[in-house]
C-alpha positions as CSV (number, residue, x, y, z in Angstrom):
1,M,-75.7,-77.0,-32.8
2,R,-73.9,-78.5,-35.8
3,A,-70.2,-78.0,-36.0
4,S,-70.5,-76.4,-39.4
5,S,-72.8,-73.6,-38.1
6,A,-71.0,-72.6,-34.9
7,P,-70.4,-68.8,-35.1
8,P,-66.6,-68.2,-35.1
9,G,-67.1,-65.1,-32.9
10,A,-69.1,-67.0,-30.3
11,L,-66.4,-69.7,-30.2
12,A,-63.7,-67.1,-29.8
13,V,-65.5,-65.5,-26.9
14,L,-66.0,-68.9,-25.2
15,L,-62.4,-69.8,-25.6
16,A,-61.2,-66.4,-24.4
17,T,-63.4,-66.7,-21.3
18,A,-62.0,-70.1,-20.6
19,L,-58.4,-69.0,-21.0
20,A,-59.0,-65.9,-18.8
21,A,-60.5,-68.1,-16.1
22,T,-57.5,-70.3,-16.3
23,A,-55.1,-67.4,-16.0
24,C,-57.0,-65.9,-13.0
25,A,-57.0,-69.3,-11.2
26,G,-53.3,-69.6,-11.7
27,E,-52.2,-66.2,-10.5
28,G,-50.0,-66.7,-7.4
29,S,-51.4,-70.1,-6.8
30,G,-49.9,-72.5,-9.4
31,P,-52.1,-75.1,-11.0
32,T,-55.7,-75.5,-10.1
33,T,-56.8,-78.2,-7.6
34,A,-57.5,-81.6,-8.9
35,I,-61.0,-82.2,-10.4
36,D,-63.5,-84.2,-8.4
37,G,-65.5,-85.3,-11.5
38,L,-64.9,-86.1,-15.1
39,T,-67.6,-86.3,-17.9
40,L,-66.8,-88.6,-20.8
41,G,-68.7,-88.4,-24.1
42,Y,-69.2,-91.3,-26.4
43,F,-71.6,-92.7,-29.1
44,P,-73.9,-95.8,-29.1
45,N,-71.7,-97.3,-31.8
46,I,-69.6,-100.5,-31.9
47,T,-66.6,-98.4,-32.8
48,H,-67.0,-96.9,-29.3
49,A,-66.9,-100.2,-27.6
50,P,-63.9,-99.2,-25.3
51,A,-66.3,-96.7,-23.7
52,L,-69.4,-99.0,-23.8
53,V,-67.5,-101.8,-22.1
54,G,-65.4,-99.6,-19.8
55,V,-68.4,-97.8,-18.5
56,H,-70.6,-100.9,-18.2
57,N,-67.9,-102.9,-16.4
58,G,-66.8,-100.0,-14.1
59,I,-63.3,-100.1,-15.5
60,Y,-63.1,-96.3,-15.9
61,D,-64.7,-95.8,-12.5
62,E,-62.1,-98.0,-10.8
63,A,-59.2,-96.4,-12.7
64,L,-60.4,-92.9,-11.8
65,G,-60.6,-93.7,-8.1
66,E,-62.0,-90.8,-6.1
67,I,-62.9,-88.9,-9.3
68,D,-66.5,-89.3,-10.1
69,L,-67.2,-90.5,-13.7
70,H,-70.1,-88.9,-15.5
71,T,-71.2,-89.8,-19.1
72,R,-73.0,-88.3,-22.0
73,T,-73.8,-89.8,-25.4
74,F,-73.9,-88.3,-28.8
75,N,-74.9,-89.4,-32.4
76,A,-71.9,-87.9,-34.1
77,G,-68.6,-86.0,-33.5
78,P,-69.5,-82.4,-34.3
79,D,-72.0,-82.3,-31.5
80,A,-69.5,-83.8,-29.1
81,V,-66.9,-81.2,-30.1
82,N,-69.4,-78.4,-29.4
83,A,-69.9,-80.0,-25.9
84,L,-66.1,-79.9,-25.4
85,F,-66.1,-76.3,-26.4
86,S,-68.8,-75.4,-23.9
87,G,-67.3,-77.3,-21.1
88,E,-70.2,-79.8,-20.9
89,I,-67.8,-82.7,-21.2
90,D,-64.1,-83.2,-20.3
91,A,-63.2,-86.0,-22.6
92,A,-64.7,-87.8,-25.6
93,L,-64.4,-90.5,-28.1
94,L,-64.4,-88.9,-31.5
95,G,-63.8,-89.7,-35.1
96,P,-60.7,-88.2,-36.7
97,S,-62.6,-85.6,-38.8
98,P,-64.4,-84.0,-36.0
99,A,-61.2,-84.0,-33.9
100,V,-59.3,-82.2,-36.6
101,N,-62.2,-79.8,-37.3
102,G,-62.4,-79.0,-33.6
103,W,-58.6,-78.5,-33.4
104,S,-58.8,-76.1,-36.3
105,R,-61.8,-74.1,-35.0
106,S,-60.3,-73.7,-31.6
107,Q,-56.8,-72.9,-33.0
108,G,-55.4,-75.8,-31.0
109,Q,-56.7,-74.5,-27.7
110,A,-59.7,-76.7,-26.9
111,F,-58.4,-80.3,-26.6
112,H,-55.8,-82.9,-27.5
113,V,-55.9,-86.4,-28.9
114,V,-54.4,-88.6,-26.1
115,A,-55.1,-92.1,-27.5
116,G,-56.7,-94.2,-30.2
117,A,-59.8,-96.3,-29.5
118,A,-60.7,-98.2,-32.8
119,T,-59.7,-98.6,-36.4
120,Q,-61.7,-99.9,-39.3
121,G,-65.4,-100.8,-39.1
122,T,-66.9,-98.5,-41.8
123,G,-68.0,-98.7,-45.4
124,L,-70.6,-98.0,-48.0
125,V,-73.7,-100.1,-48.2
126,V,-76.1,-99.7,-51.1
127,R,-79.2,-101.3,-52.8
128,D,-78.6,-104.3,-55.0
129,D,-79.4,-102.4,-58.2
130,I,-76.3,-100.3,-57.6
131,E,-74.0,-103.0,-58.9
132,T,-70.8,-100.9,-59.4
133,I,-69.3,-97.7,-58.2
134,D,-70.1,-96.1,-61.6
135,D,-73.8,-96.7,-60.8
136,L,-73.7,-94.3,-57.8
137,P,-74.3,-90.9,-59.5
138,G,-77.9,-89.8,-59.3
139,H,-78.6,-91.7,-56.0
140,T,-79.0,-90.5,-52.4
141,I,-76.4,-91.7,-49.9
142,A,-76.7,-91.0,-46.2
143,T,-73.9,-90.2,-43.7
144,P,-74.1,-89.7,-39.9
145,M,-73.6,-86.0,-39.9
146,L,-72.1,-83.2,-42.0
147,G,-68.4,-82.9,-41.3
148,G,-68.3,-86.3,-39.5
149,T,-65.7,-88.9,-40.4
150,Q,-68.0,-91.0,-42.6
151,D,-69.3,-87.8,-44.2
152,V,-65.8,-86.7,-45.1
153,A,-65.0,-90.2,-46.3
154,L,-67.9,-90.2,-48.8
155,R,-67.4,-86.7,-50.1
156,W,-63.7,-87.4,-50.6
157,F,-64.6,-90.7,-52.4
158,A,-66.8,-88.7,-54.7
159,R,-64.2,-86.1,-55.3
160,Q,-61.7,-88.7,-56.3
161,R,-64.1,-89.8,-59.0
162,G,-64.8,-86.3,-60.3
163,W,-68.3,-86.1,-59.0
164,A,-69.5,-82.7,-57.8
165,V,-71.4,-82.8,-54.5
166,D,-72.4,-80.0,-52.2
167,T,-73.6,-79.6,-48.6
168,A,-77.2,-78.9,-49.7
169,G,-77.6,-82.4,-51.1
170,G,-77.1,-81.4,-54.7
171,G,-74.7,-82.6,-57.3
172,A,-74.0,-85.8,-59.1
173,L,-74.4,-87.7,-55.8
174,S,-76.9,-86.5,-53.2
175,V,-75.3,-86.7,-49.7
176,L,-77.8,-86.7,-46.9
177,P,-76.5,-86.3,-43.3
178,Q,-78.9,-87.9,-40.8
179,D,-78.9,-89.8,-37.5
180,N,-77.7,-93.5,-37.8
181,P,-81.0,-95.0,-36.5
182,E,-82.9,-92.8,-39.0
183,T,-80.7,-94.0,-41.8
184,V,-81.5,-97.7,-41.0
185,N,-85.2,-97.0,-41.2
186,A,-84.8,-94.8,-44.3
187,F,-83.1,-97.5,-46.2
188,A,-85.8,-100.0,-45.2
189,L,-88.5,-97.5,-46.4
190,G,-86.7,-96.9,-49.7
191,E,-86.1,-93.2,-48.9
192,I,-82.3,-93.5,-49.5
193,D,-80.2,-95.7,-51.8
194,G,-77.2,-96.3,-49.5
195,A,-75.1,-95.0,-46.6
196,W,-71.5,-94.7,-45.5
197,L,-71.8,-95.9,-41.9
198,P,-69.8,-97.1,-38.8
199,E,-70.7,-100.4,-37.0
200,P,-73.1,-101.6,-35.9
201,H,-75.3,-99.5,-38.3
202,L,-73.4,-100.7,-41.3
203,S,-74.2,-104.4,-40.5
204,R,-77.8,-103.4,-39.6
205,V,-78.4,-102.1,-43.1
206,L,-76.5,-105.0,-44.7
207,A,-78.8,-107.4,-42.9
208,Q,-81.8,-106.0,-44.8
209,D,-83.1,-107.4,-48.0
210,D,-81.8,-105.7,-51.2
211,A,-78.5,-104.5,-49.6
212,H,-74.8,-105.2,-50.2
213,L,-71.4,-103.8,-49.3
214,L,-70.1,-101.7,-52.3
215,V,-67.1,-100.2,-50.5
216,D,-65.2,-101.7,-47.6
217,E,-63.2,-98.7,-46.4
218,R,-60.2,-100.8,-45.5
219,D,-59.6,-101.2,-49.2
220,L,-59.1,-97.5,-49.6
221,W,-56.2,-97.5,-47.1
222,A,-53.7,-99.8,-48.9
223,R,-50.7,-97.7,-47.9
224,S,-51.4,-98.4,-44.2
225,D,-52.5,-102.1,-44.8
226,G,-56.1,-101.2,-44.2
227,Q,-55.5,-99.5,-40.9
228,Y,-57.2,-96.1,-40.4
229,A,-58.4,-94.4,-37.3
230,T,-62.2,-94.7,-36.7
231,T,-62.3,-93.5,-33.1
232,L,-59.9,-91.4,-31.0
233,L,-59.9,-90.4,-27.3
234,V,-59.5,-86.6,-26.8
235,V,-59.2,-84.7,-23.6
236,D,-59.9,-81.0,-22.7
237,A,-56.7,-79.0,-22.8
238,E,-57.2,-77.5,-19.4
239,V,-57.8,-80.8,-17.8
240,L,-54.7,-82.2,-19.4
241,E,-52.6,-79.3,-18.2
242,H,-53.9,-78.9,-14.7
243,D,-54.9,-82.5,-13.8
244,P,-52.4,-84.8,-15.6
245,E,-52.9,-87.5,-13.0
246,A,-56.6,-87.6,-13.7
247,V,-55.9,-88.0,-17.5
248,Q,-53.4,-90.8,-16.8
249,D,-56.0,-92.5,-14.6
250,L,-58.6,-92.2,-17.5
251,L,-56.0,-93.5,-19.9
252,R,-55.2,-96.4,-17.5
253,G,-58.9,-97.3,-17.6
254,H,-59.0,-96.9,-21.4
255,V,-56.0,-99.3,-21.8
256,E,-57.6,-101.8,-19.4
257,S,-60.9,-101.6,-21.2
258,I,-59.3,-102.4,-24.6
259,D,-57.3,-105.2,-23.1
260,W,-60.5,-106.7,-21.6
261,I,-62.1,-106.5,-25.0
262,E,-59.2,-108.3,-26.6
263,D,-59.3,-111.0,-23.9
264,H,-63.1,-111.4,-23.9
265,P,-64.4,-110.5,-27.4
266,K,-67.7,-112.5,-27.2
267,E,-68.6,-111.0,-23.8
268,A,-67.5,-107.5,-25.0
269,A,-69.8,-107.7,-28.1
270,E,-72.7,-108.7,-25.9
271,I,-72.0,-105.9,-23.4
272,S,-71.8,-103.4,-26.2
273,R,-75.1,-104.7,-27.7
274,T,-77.0,-104.4,-24.4
275,H,-75.4,-101.0,-23.6
276,I,-76.4,-99.6,-27.1
277,E,-79.9,-101.0,-26.6
278,A,-80.2,-99.2,-23.2
279,L,-79.0,-96.0,-24.7
280,T,-81.1,-96.0,-27.8
281,G,-84.2,-98.0,-26.8
282,G,-83.8,-100.1,-29.9
283,E,-82.9,-103.8,-30.3
284,L,-79.8,-105.3,-31.9
285,D,-79.6,-108.8,-33.1
286,P,-76.8,-110.7,-31.2
287,E,-75.4,-112.4,-34.3
288,L,-75.4,-109.1,-36.2
289,T,-73.6,-107.4,-33.3
290,A,-71.0,-110.1,-33.2
291,T,-70.4,-109.7,-37.0
292,A,-70.1,-105.9,-36.5
293,F,-67.6,-106.4,-33.6
294,D,-65.4,-108.6,-35.9
295,N,-65.2,-105.8,-38.4
296,V,-63.5,-103.4,-35.9
297,T,-60.0,-103.4,-34.4
298,F,-59.8,-101.9,-31.0
299,T,-56.4,-100.3,-30.2
300,V,-55.0,-97.4,-28.3
301,D,-52.8,-96.6,-31.3
302,P,-54.2,-93.4,-32.9
303,A,-53.1,-94.4,-36.4
304,A,-51.6,-90.9,-36.6
305,A,-50.9,-91.0,-40.4
306,S,-54.6,-91.4,-41.1
307,L,-55.4,-88.5,-38.9
308,L,-53.2,-86.3,-41.2
309,A,-54.8,-87.9,-44.3
310,R,-58.4,-87.1,-43.0
311,A,-57.3,-83.4,-42.5
312,E,-56.1,-83.3,-46.1
313,Q,-59.3,-84.9,-47.4
314,A,-61.5,-82.4,-45.5
315,E,-59.4,-79.5,-46.8
316,A,-59.7,-80.8,-50.4
317,I,-63.5,-81.1,-50.3
318,G,-63.9,-77.6,-48.7
319,L,-65.1,-78.6,-45.2
320,L,-61.8,-77.5,-43.5
321,D,-59.4,-74.6,-44.0
322,P,-55.7,-75.5,-44.1
323,V,-54.7,-76.6,-40.7
324,D,-51.4,-77.2,-38.9
325,L,-51.8,-80.4,-36.7
326,T,-48.6,-79.7,-34.7
327,G,-49.5,-80.4,-31.1
328,I,-52.9,-82.1,-31.7
329,L,-51.4,-85.4,-30.4
330,A,-50.4,-85.6,-26.7
331,L,-49.3,-89.2,-26.4
332,D,-46.8,-88.9,-23.6
333,P,-49.3,-89.7,-20.8
334,L,-50.5,-92.7,-22.8
335,N,-47.0,-94.0,-23.4
336,D,-46.3,-93.6,-19.7
337,V,-49.3,-95.8,-18.9
338,L,-48.3,-98.3,-21.6
339,D,-44.8,-98.5,-20.2
340,Q,-46.1,-99.0,-16.7
341,T,-48.4,-101.8,-17.9
342,G,-45.9,-103.7,-20.1
343,H,-47.3,-102.5,-23.5
344,E,-45.4,-101.2,-26.5
345,P,-45.4,-97.4,-27.0
346,V,-47.5,-95.8,-29.8
347,A,-46.1,-93.3,-32.3
348,G,-47.5,-89.9,-33.3
349,L,-47.0,-87.8,-36.4
350,E,-43.5,-87.7,-37.8
351,G,-41.5,-85.3,-35.7
352,Q,-44.2,-85.1,-33.0
353,R,-44.9,-87.0,-29.8
């Protein structure tokens, strides 16, 4: 189901059941026994390369040791959040907007952000006849999913310019949430006029005739020198509480995967390309993939300030009720791993760890 349509009552029952189960398991016996399997969710996007590479190269498997790694892929964050709520997955790579939305919906009970994965790598591509930002009204622009990070970015961008948009596709600018591969085809067929996308789909549309980059999202984050979170690693709250060693092992694999990408960028881009092709059944041009890879910075730093900014944006456009992000970041396990491996620690929100 879409994140925006999840019945609050059903979610409350689900969370209450999970909490009750945790309480029963802990009565007189302390923490539950260590898990023997962990399911990681991620997307067939270049911005999820730490998972693409880490899974393909067996880096996560090796780091988890006796814990069996299982995987599941999604098109966009809201679906992955629902899978976290239902217990179908234990951890996931998510965009900041779905992470904040999920935190809000579960009242901070479902999961925590334990690391960053990627920054940058997103933007608005449009047809050549849309020469300036002022030409956008009256056109149809796609995003990956309602409430997803790029969807929030586009709607916030429109609000900043005084353009009314709604969730039904109406207003000065028609926003059309749809799957990324569908967006690539829709642009080629002339069914949409542009899209706010993550890599590699951004570069795939840019490679088509009659397309150009109107907005590089890095330019919208001048206060942070163009750095903003694109992908975060989140972990189920119960797993974090009862199996902290498993979470540290996962984080160790996550750090190693990003280190490997930094040391082997060309090989990492090729692995990501073939992994995405295997997941989607489509084909990606190697040169296009390399270009897309260069547009993304892979890092365990969650760029915490941008997480707060995304929450404020989602609130302003009416996709999120006011939310307190205190506790959403749980970076101590990551910083322990970083210390053990000779890396610098990462910072959370001001006054939080």
